[in-house]
N, C-alpha and C positions, 0 to 999 in steps of 0.2 A: 519572485516566482518567474521561471522562464516561460516564454510564450509557447514553447513546444513541449511542455511537461506531459501533456496527455499522450502524445505520440511516443515520446521517449519511454514512458512508464508502461503504457498498454502494449507496446510492441517489443518489450524487452525480450532478448533472445536467450537469456540465462538467468537463473535464480541467483540473487546477490548473496544469499547465505551459503548454499551448498555448491553452487557453480553448475548444477545440472542444466542442460539445454531445455529451453521452452519452445515448443512448436507453436505456431499461431493459434492452433485449436486447443492448446493446453490452458487450463485455468491458472490464473495467477492472482495475487492479492498484494496489497501494500503492507509492509511491516509496520506495526505500531511503534517499533523502537527507532527506526531510522528512515521510514517512508520509502524504502526501496522495494521494487517488485520481487516477490519471493514465490516459490512453488507452494502448493497446498500442503505438502509434507512438512515443509519448514514452518508454515503457519501453524500447523497442529503442534509442533514442538514449541513454538513461541507461546501458544495458548496454555501449555503445560507448565510454563515457568511460574514460580510462586509470586512474582511481582507483576504478572501480566494484567490482572484486573486494574491495579492502580496505574500502571503505565498506559494502558489503553484509554482509561478514563481521562487521564491528564492529556494524552495525545489528542483526543477528540476535542477537548476544550480548546487546546492551543490551535489545532487545525481550523476549527470554526472561527476563532478569533482572527487568525492570520489570513485565511483564504476566503471564507464566506463573507465576512464583514468587509475586508479590504478589496476583495476581487469578485464578490458575488458567487463564490465557489464555482469557478468555471469548470464545466464538465463533470462535476461531482467528485472532485479530488478527495474530500473527506470520506465520502461514501465508499470509495475503493479500498479503504482500510478494513472494511468489514464484509464486503460482498465480492466474491471472485468475479473476474472478468477475463475476456479473451482478446487477442489482438484484433 
């Protein structure tokens, strides 16, 4: 895990899925599929996918194992997959 992951993700200037610009005041959230920052519209599309429940369940388990146990979940990395945040 990179030391600057929090700044890199929280201050992302565009959605990794659709490419739309993200202003500092726009809400963003991490994708359950690839951990990249995405806009809320793309998150809603993600949640509509038939495999979302299974993918998000597996992702949180993996995230907790990799970041919380190994790194004490610095800055709430796993948290940001389910709760929107701003820059």
